[in-house]
N, C-alpha and C positions, 0 to 999 in steps of 0.2 A: 773198161773194167779192170783198172790197175789195182792190185792188192795193196791195201793201205797199211798193213802191219805184217810182221813175219808170220803170225798165226793165220792170217787171212790167206796166205799162200797154201795152206795145208787142207786137203780134202782127206778126211779120215775114212778109210775103207772098212765098212762094216761087213766082214766076210762071214756072215751067219745066215742060215735059213730060218731059224726059229724067231718068230716075231717078238716074243717077250724078251729074249736075249738081246735082239737088235735094239729094242726100245731102251733097255738098260744101258747099253753102250752109248747110244745117242744122248740120253739124259745126262750122262756123266760129262759129255764132251761138247755138246752143241754150242754152249756159251763161249767156248774158247776157239773152236775150229773155224776155218774159213768155210767149210761145208762138209757134206756127207757124201761118200761114194757108195752106191748100191749097185751090185752087179747082176749078171744073168742068173746066178744060183738063187739069189734072193727073189728076183723078179718072177722066175718060174714057180717058186714055192708059194709066193704070196700075192703076186699080181699087182696091178696098179693101186688097188685099195691098200695093200700092205705098204707100198712105197709111200703113199700119201700119209699113212698113219705114222710111219717111222720118221720120215724126213721132215714132216711138218713144214714150217716156213723157211727152214734152213736152205741155203744154196745146195742144189742137188747135182751131183755128177752121176748120171745114169749110164753105166758102163755095159751096154748090151752087145757091143761089137757086131752090129748087124752086117750080114754078108750073104747076099742072095741076088737074084735077078733084079734089075732096076725097079720094076713095078712093085715087087714084094717089099723091097727095102723102103721105098717111098711110103707104102702103107704102114710099115713098122714105125717110121718116123712120125707119121700123122697120129698113130695110136699113142706113141710115147709122149707126144705133146700134151696129152691129157693130164700128166702129172707135173707139168711145168718144170722140166729139168733145165738147169743152167747150162750144162754140157751133156751131150749125147754122142756116143761113139759108133762109128762104122769102120769096117775094115777097108783101108785104102787099096788093098789087093783086089777088091771087088771091081776096080776099074773106073774109068772116067764116067761112063754112062750111068753107072750105079750111083756114084757120088753126086753127079749133077741132079739125078732124080731125088736123092736125099735132100740136097740143098733146096730144090724147088719146093719140096714138101715142107721143109722147115720154115721157109719164108712165108708160105701160105698161112702159117699159124699167127702171123702178125706180131703183136706185142708179146705173145707167149713163145716166140721163136727160141728154140735152144741153139746154142752155139755148137756146131758140128765139129767133131775131132776125128781125124783118120788114124786108125791104128797102123803103125809102121811095122816094126818087128817086135814080137812079144819079148819081154825081158827074161822070160824063162828059157829062151833059145840062145844058142851060140852058133858060130860059123859051122861047126860040125852038124848041128841039127838042120840048118838050112841045106847043106850039101846032101843030107840023107833024104830030103824030100824033093831033091832035084833043082833046088835054087842055087845057081852058080854065082860066084862072087861073094864079097864080104857083106856082113851085116851093115857096115857103114855105107857101102854103095847102095844096098837095097833100101835103107832108110832114106837116103837122099832122093832116090828115084820116086819112092812113094810119097814123100813130103812134097816134092815138086808137083807131082800129079794131083795130090790133094788140093794144093793151092790153086792150081790151074782149074780144078773142078768146082771151085767156089767154097771149099770148106774153110772154117775159121782157124784151124790149127791141126796139130797132130799130137798123138801120144808117142813118146819115144824114150829110149834109154838116155840117161844123162851123158853117156859116152858119145852120143850123137848130137847133143844139144848145141855145142859151139858151132859145128859145121852147118847144122840146119838153121841156126840163127843167121849165119852169114848168107846162106842160100835163099832164105825166105823173107828176111827183113825183120824189123823190130815189131811190127804189128801182128805177125802170125803167132798164134798162141801155142806155146810148147808146154805140155803137161808131162811130168816125169813120174812113173811108178818105179818099183824096184828100189825104193829108198830105204837104206838101213843105217841108222846112227852107228857110230863106231862101237857102241856098247851093246848092240843088238845082234842076234843071229841072222845069217843070210837066208836061212830056210831054203825054199826051192828056187830062189832067184839066182841067176848066174851072172848077171851084169848089173852090179849094185854100186852105189856111191853113197856118201853121207849127204844129209840135207844141205849143209853149207856148201859142199862141193857142187851140188846140182844147181843151186841158185847162182853161185859164182860163174858157172858155165853158161848161164843164160836162161834157165828154166823160169817160167812164169808161175806155175803151180806144181805142187808135189802131191802124190797120192801115197799115203802111209797107212798101213793097217796094223799088222801084228805087233810091231814094236810099241804101239800105243795100246791097242785093245787087249793084248795079252799081258800087259804090264800089271804088276800088283797095284799100281796107282796110275790109271790111264791119264787122268788130268795132269798129274805131275810129269808124266812122260811127254805129253804134248807140250807142256810149258817148257820143259828142258830142250826139246827140239826147236821151239820158237826162239829160245834164248841163244842157241847155237847159230841159228840163221842170222839173228840180229848182231851177234858178235863178229860174224864174218863179213857183214855188210860194209 
């Protein structure tokens, strides 16, 4: 599933709970974007029916970040398969047994199998945040440990900061999917993200897909913002 165009690399994050507002965002963008990302906030507010209604036939990145005991996560994966996500996330910090249970549940879905991605370190965190919760060592080291564990456990790829993309590509090889959030074009605000890069920089480092939300959805012209980002990626290629 290699992206065919710069825009096909972009999953637009619809960070809204309101169904009508989410519909409006998707209607503006789905013809151009590679896919739609819906997260936990939307899923809790609107459930699988809301996900189906908003995403429609567009490729879906369902970002639930599942993290629980293996049996519970396996059940969550089975339930999530009902909305046919292209990608589904679990926390790699949940451990090998949990990720293997998720992998088995995904494969049981057959042709509806989502590609599972492990969350490494959230892009809202920095080294100080990890230290505060008792995680010793750098974010770079933690991301490598978790990516290697995710690959060993059968996951298809990971979600990581662009700052770790090059090292994870070397570690995990060319076929391991690397999806990068925390993307901010040079003309956009960083907001609550601490480890950000531009779209072109992320692709140059080896990212397969980018997740971009507010720089597109909060723009005065979301379709034009998405097109501008795609042009920046194409120019850097």
